[in-house]
VOPAGU-2260 file (C-alpha; in pm, 1 decimal, decimal comma):
REM VOPAGU-2260
SITE   aa  ch    i         X         Y         Z
SITE  MET   A    0    9601,2    8600,8    5591,2
SITE  VAL   A    1    9681,8    8399,0    5914,2
SITE  ILE   A    2    9796,8    8553,6    6230,9
SITE  SER   A    3    9913,4    8372,6    6526,9
SITE  HIS   A    4    9825,4    8506,5    6875,3
SITE  HIS   A    5   10190,2    8635,7    6916,0
SITE  GLN   A    6   10170,2    8852,7    6599,4
SITE  PHE   A    7    9966,5    9152,3    6491,7
SITE  PRO   A    8    9882,4    9261,5    6122,2
SITE  ALA   A    9   10045,4    9554,8    5955,3
SITE  PRO   A   10    9909,9    9890,6    6031,6
SITE  ASP   A   11    9634,4    9972,2    5742,4
SITE  HIS   A   12    9771,4   10333,2    5730,9
SITE  PRO   A   13   10142,2   10431,1    5807,9
SITE  TRP   A   14   10019,2   10671,3    6070,1
SITE  ASP   A   15    9865,3   10399,8    6249,9
SITE  ASN   A   16   10114,6   10245,7    6496,1
SITE  GLY   A   17    9945,4    9956,8    6593,5
SITE  PRO   A   18    9775,4    9840,0    6933,8
SITE  ALA   A   19    9874,8   10061,7    7233,4
SITE  ILE   A   20   10117,3    9840,8    7462,2
SITE  ARG   A   21   10072,0    9907,8    7837,6
SITE  LYS   A   22   10215,6    9758,8    8142,2
SITE  GLU   A   23    9989,0    9683,8    8434,8
SITE  ARG   A   24    9966,4    9513,5    8797,6
SITE  MET   A   25    9683,1    9296,7    8817,0
SITE  THR   A   26    9592,4    9203,1    9186,9
SITE  ILE   A   27    9342,7    8928,0    9201,7
SITE  LEU   A   28    9164,9    8870,9    9545,9
SITE  GLY   A   29    8969,0    8581,8    9677,3
SITE  SER   A   30    8984,7    8207,7    9752,2
SITE  LEU   A   31    9252,6    8097,9    9526,4
SITE  ASP   A   32    9409,8    7768,5    9482,4
SITE  THR   A   33    9711,5    7865,3    9338,7
SITE  ARG   A   34    9820,4    7507,6    9252,7
SITE  SER   A   35    9563,7    7528,4    8984,6
SITE  PHE   A   36    9538,9    7894,7    8932,2
SITE  LEU   A   37    9904,8    7988,1    8865,9
SITE  PRO   A   38    9929,4    7731,7    8567,1
SITE  TRP   A   39    9603,6    7860,2    8428,0
SITE  ILE   A   40    9716,2    8218,3    8449,6
SITE  ASN   A   41   10035,7    8131,7    8263,1
SITE  ARG   A   42    9848,8    7920,6    7967,2
SITE  HIS   A   43    9600,0    8230,6    7924,5
SITE  ALA   A   44    9833,1    8490,9    7925,9
SITE  ALA   A   45   10030,6    8297,9    7653,1
SITE  LYS   A   46    9728,0    8231,3    7439,6
SITE  LEU   A   47    9665,6    8594,0    7458,0
SITE  GLY   A   48   10024,7    8698,2    7364,4
SITE  LEU   A   49   10083,7    8864,6    7683,5
SITE  GLU   A   50   10387,8    8906,1    7886,3
SITE  GLN   A   51   10354,6    8814,9    8238,1
SITE  HIS   A   52   10549,1    8778,1    8556,7
SITE  ILE   A   53   10387,8    8667,7    8904,8
SITE  GLN   A   54   10542,1    8876,2    9175,4
SITE  HIS   A   55   10328,4    8730,8    9458,6
SITE  ALA   A   56   10102,4    8427,6    9504,7
SITE  ASP   A   57    9897,9    8282,5    9814,2
SITE  GLN   A   58    9569,0    8154,9    9904,2
SITE  ALA   A   59    9407,2    8492,3    9939,3
SITE  ARG   A   60    9610,2    8711,4    9667,5
SITE  ILE   A   61    9794,1    8697,7    9354,3
SITE  GLU   A   62    9992,1    8992,1    9201,3
SITE  LEU   A   63   10116,9    8966,5    8851,4
SITE  ILE   A   64   10280,4    9228,6    8587,6
SITE  LEU   A   65   10112,3    9198,6    8250,7
SITE  SER   A   66   10265,2    9364,3    7929,8
SITE  GLY   A   67   10063,0    9375,6    7590,2
SITE  PRO   A   68    9756,8    9568,9    7412,0
SITE  VAL   A   69    9507,8    9701,6    7673,3
SITE  GLU   A   70    9250,0    9499,2    7501,3
SITE  LEU   A   71    9405,6    9176,7    7573,9
SITE  ILE   A   72    9473,0    9286,9    7929,6
SITE  ASP   A   73    9105,1    9345,0    7946,9
SITE  ALA   A   74    9034,1    8996,1    7815,5
SITE  MET   A   75    9295,2    8855,8    8079,5
SITE  GLU   A   76    9099,5    9022,7    8361,5
SITE  MET   A   77    8774,8    8900,4    8229,6
SITE  GLY   A   78    8913,6    8555,8    8191,2
SITE  CYS   A   79    9073,9    8563,3    8553,1
SITE  SER   A   80    8746,8    8673,0    8698,9
SITE  LEU   A   81    8597,1    8372,3    8609,5
SITE  GLY   A   82    8881,3    8146,1    8631,2
SITE  PRO   A   83    8923,8    7767,9    8709,2
SITE  ILE   A   84    8642,3    7612,0    8878,9
SITE  ASN   A   85    8812,1    7563,2    9211,0
SITE  VAL   A   86    8881,3    7936,2    9248,8
SITE  TRP   A   87    8660,9    8206,7    9389,9
SITE  VAL   A   88    8754,5    8551,5    9270,4
SITE  GLU   A   89    8609,5    8829,4    9479,2
SITE  ASP   A   90    8794,1    9132,1    9322,1
SITE  ILE   A   91    9057,5    9206,6    9059,8
SITE  GLN   A   92    9246,6    9530,7    9097,6
SITE  ARG   A   93    9463,9    9711,1    8799,4
SITE  ALA   A   94    9699,5    9975,2    8801,6
SITE  GLU   A   95    9983,8   10094,7    8585,2
SITE  ALA   A   96   10286,3    9900,0    8658,6
SITE  VAL   A   97   10588,7   10129,1    8766,3
SITE  ASP   A   98   10866,2    9874,7    8785,3
SITE  GLN   A   99   11078,0    9680,3    8498,9
SITE  SER   A  100   10968,6    9333,0    8572,2
SITE  VAL   A  101   10816,8    9215,5    8232,2
């Protein structure tokens, strides 16, 4: 069975509702080149099948709202911590998103 990154397999059991979907605010802090990092974030969120909306972006802080399975949000955090070569990420903070942006 072939599964694209935007689809999930049918649950094995009728009581299994598939992956838990979360909406989180991710704040990335560091020395951030937004000209390269923002397109990088967009590409990697799409590869992971996450919905995302960037709420704030400057050279020291990027805030985005992510929606998707928590395991894929974890993968996005790991990817962002490594980021493109011209970006230095010092900290990533995550919290439950309370608004409906995504």
